[in-house]
N, C-alpha and C positions, 0 to 999 in steps of 0.2 A: 430508360428505366434510370432513375437516379438511386445513389448509394443507400439512400435511408429505403427506398419500396426497397433495393434489391436485398436489402439486410432483413426488412422484416420479411420476405418471401420465404429466405432461410432458416429465420429465428422460429418462425410458424411451423415448417417441415418437420425442424430437428432440434428444436428447445426440450421438448418432452424428454429426450434420451438422455438427460442432465442427472436423471432422478438414479441411475444407477452408479453416476460417477463418483470416488472417491477421492477426496484433496485432503492430503496429510500439511497441515500448516503451524507455525510456528515463527517465533521462541518468545515474543515478547506478551506483555500483560501491560494494561495502564487503568489506572480509573482518572477520567477527566474529567474534571471540572468545568464546564464553557461560564465564559464571562465576561461581559461589557464593563469596561474602564468608566469612570464617571468622571467628567468634565464640569458640573455643576449641579448641586444638587437642590431643590426647591421644596422638597418633603418626603415623608417617608416612601418606602416601594418604588416603584418603579417612575416616580418623580422628579427625573435628573435631565440634562443633558451631556450623551456621552459625547466620550473623546472619539473622535470616529475614522482617523487613518492613524497609521502611524509615523507617520511626520509630523501630526500635532504630540501624540505623547512622547515623540523622542524629544520635543521640545521641551517639553513639560519636565522630562528627566533633566534635562539641561541646564534648566533652570533652576534647580535643586544642587549644582555642584558647590560644594564650598557650604551647603547650609542644609537643609534638610525637607524631606517634603511627605505628604500622604497622599496615596492613591487608593483611591475604591474602586474593588471590582465586585460588579452587583453579579450574584451567580444566575445563570440561566438552568443548569442541568450538572447531573452529574451522569455519566455515561458509562458503559463499556468503551475502550479505549488501546490503543496501540495499535499498531497496523497489521498485525496477526491476526486478532481476536476480530476488528472492524470487518478486515476482507474477507474472513471465515464467515462472520455472521452475514455479510453480502453472498456468499458462494451460495450458505443453505438457504437464503432467501429464493433464489431463483429455481432450486431444487437439488440443489447436489446434497451428498452426504460428505463431512467433515468431520475428522481426526485430529484433533487440537493440542500440540504442544507446546507449554508454555508457563508463563510466570502468572496465574490465577488465584494463587492463595497457598502459602508452604502450608497447613497442617488444614486447611478447609478453603474451599469455594468462597474467595470474596461475594457477598451479596449479588454488585453488579455485572458479577458474571453467572447469576442462578439462571436467568433464563435463557442463555446460550448455552450452559451445561447441559440445561432438559434438552436441547437439540439436536448436541454433536458428543460425540465422545470425546472426552475431554481426561488429558492427564497434564497434572500441576507441579511446577518443578523448581518453583521459588513465588517469594509473593510479589506481587505486584508495586509497578512502581507508579507515579504520580504524576499527572501533569494540570495546571491550570493553563487552558487555554483562552488567548485574550482575543478575540476576534475582531477584527477592523474591516473597515470597507475596501481598503487596497492589499488585504493580506491578513495573518495572523502571528503570535508571539507564543511559542509553545513553551511552558516555564516547566523544567521537570526536574522532578526528585527520582532518582533512579538508581540506588547505590545496591537495590535490591537486584537489580539484573546480572551483577556479579554472579550470583551463584548459578546462572544459567550455564550450564556446562555440559559437555560430552559425557563426561563420567556421571552427573546428575542424572541424565537422561536415561543411560545404563542401570541407575540403581534402582529408578522409578519401574523401567519395563522391562528389565534383563536383556541380554544380549539376543536372545533367538526372541524374544520379545520386541526390539529393536529391527531385527530383521524383518518379520513378519509385518511391521506397521509399514514399513517404506515399499515392501514388497506387494503390497497389495493396493498401492498409491499409483492413480491413474495422474495426478498432478502433484508434487512437491511444491509447495512456497514457503521459503525462507525468506523471511524480511526483518526490517530496521536490524541491519547488519552495525551501525553507526553505533549503536545505542547498547550494543550488547558487547563488553569486552573481548569476549572468548567466539562470537561469531567464527571468527576466519579458522580456530582451533579446531570447531563444530564442523567447519565444511571440509576442513581436512579429511578428519577422520572418518565423516560421510565418504570421502571419495578413495581414501585409504584401504579402509576397513567394511564398511556395510556395503557399500554398490557394488563392488567385484564380486560380494561374494552371493548376490542375488539371480535370480533368472532373468536371462535379457527378456524386454519387453516393449511397446510403444508407451513412451512416458516423458511426461512434460515435468517442467524446471520451471520455476519462475523466483526470479531474486529481485530485490525491489533495496536498493542502500540506505534509503532517508535522511536523506541531507547529509553527506559526510563533511560539511564544515569544515567541524571540529577534531576531524581526524586527519593525521598528516598524511602526506602524497605517497609517502612510500608504506603506509598500512592499506592507503586505498587501492596503489597499484598490485598489493599484494594478495587482498582480498578478489579483485578482479581477473588478476590468474588464475589461483584455484576456482572460483567459479566458470571460467572457462574449460576447466576438467572434468565438470559434471558432464559434458556435451559426450563424453563418451559413454555414457549409461542413459541417454535419454534427451530430446529436444531443449533447448536452456533460451530461456526467454529476459533481458533486463529490461527492467521497469525504469523510468527515469524520467521525473517531472522537468520543466524546465532548466531550474536550478542544480538539479543532480547532476542533467544532461551536461551543463556547462563545469562544472568539475570535473566531470570524469574528463570530459574535451578540452581542457586545460591541464589534467594531470597526465594525459600521452602525450602533450606535448603540440597539438594542433593549435592555428593561428586564431584570433577572435572571429566569429562566425555571425551572418544576420541570425535575426529569429522569424525571418517569414518562411514561406514554405520551402523553397528551394533548399534553405539553411537548415532546416529541420529534417526533410527528405535527407539533404548529403551527413548531417550528424549524427544520425541513425546507423545509415550505412557504413560510414569510416570508422564506426565504434565495434560497430558488428563485425567488420569486416578484420578490426585487430584483435577482438579478443577470441575470435574465431566460434562464435556463439551461432545456433539456428535464426532469432530472432533479438533486435531493441526496439523500446517501442518509446519514443519523447511523447508525452504529453504536456504541454502549455495551458492556460486555462481555457483559451479562445479556439483551439484545434488539437489535433494530435496525428505523429507519424511515426511509421515503423518500418523496419527495414530486415528483408528475409533475404535466402541466397537466389530468390528469383527476383528481386527487385525492392522499389520501395511505393508505401502507399502514402495518400496525405487527406485527411477531410476537415470542417471546419466541424466547431464544436456549439453545441446550443448552450452558448456563454448567458447570463442571468446578471444583471448586475447587481441585484439583488438575493443572495442566496439566503436562505432562511437558515443555513448551520455550511460551513466550509472544511472544519476539522474532520476527516475522514474524506474527503472528496477523492483524493488522488488513490485511498485504497478500495475505494468503490469501483474506480476504473479498472485499477487492478485485476479487481474481482470479475468483473465485465469481460475485461479483456482477455483473462482465463478460461471462462465458463465458454466462451466461443469458442478460442483453441481446443478445449476439452469435445465442441461437438464438431472439428474438422472445418471450422468456416474459413472464407477466406481473410488475408489480410484486412483490406478494407474491411469487411463485415467486424474481424475481429474490434478495429478501432470505433466502429461504429456503436456495435454492444457497448466496449467500455465507456463512450461517454456518453451513452443515454444511460447506462445505469450509474453515472456520476452526476450527470445531470437531475434525475429524478431525486436521488439523496439532495444534494443540494436545497430542491426546490422544499421539499416532504421531511426530509430529516429522517426519513426509512429507506431501509435498504426495500428496491424491486422485487417484487414477483415476475414472472415468466409474463405472466398476464399485464404486469403493471409495465414491463417492458415494451410490448407489443404495444399498447396503449400508447407511450410517450412516444414510439417512434410514428404512429400513425398521427398526432395531432402535431409535432411537432414540425413548425413553419420555417 
């Protein structure tokens, strides 16, 4: 029996029990506009040749140095965005319950989040940021305006929920997922307040924590190391998972002063194991586009992914992986199965643009060749 069959068997058995699991997720919120850059327009609407690669786009920009240029972005869709809302939406679709704390609108919920807000309990603490997501065949550029995220603070959370409300919210959570550290300037301070003020006051229980840094390239090495140290302190109050795409893993690897390592299966296993050991957390997962690896105290696991060269959408793929991996952890599945549910959740999403239900995941696993 291969890893897909093993995961399919356990998912059929345990999947329905997600219904009772509560995830508290935060803290960002974005309005995403997905666009295609235009290389040559021949008529109105979609009558154009797109700029297909980041390299081609870069050459167009370099050609404007000392001059100027006009680049058209053709809008494909406006959608709910941000690592937190996308992950939370995927957790909901698979059958879980969600309380969301984040930037969905300061005075009222922004229209792009209305459907999400009808399915989850939401506590909005700031206006959403905005992203223009420029998608290419070899990656994507996320052009963000995020000044509103400065308003996300521990004091603002307490103002909205009250101190007893904060305790109650986090005490009831089976999973606490705190994502997009990079773009929220006060996130490390929020982490610190949780480990020093909130979590010590809560009854002990089996609790999962999930952290996603979200491309820390623009933050200093000192900031990153400080955040990683504080993340490690959550292990005292539950089981911590740090989720990293390949670029993020390489950035953390370099910040920890490890030498350059290959990106093959052995390299991914070693990277996840060494980062986990160094931070003192329960799990580290590294997920490139083509595969995924994770490390726990028991060892490492690796699986190939259901890679597609022509995805319908890529923005949010990593957040869907995170949701799938976390859902599988909530079900108590093996590391191998957690990876498989993660890549299947992401794989379904990039092909359809929809967060998968439990039935969708089972179907995806059945048809994954």
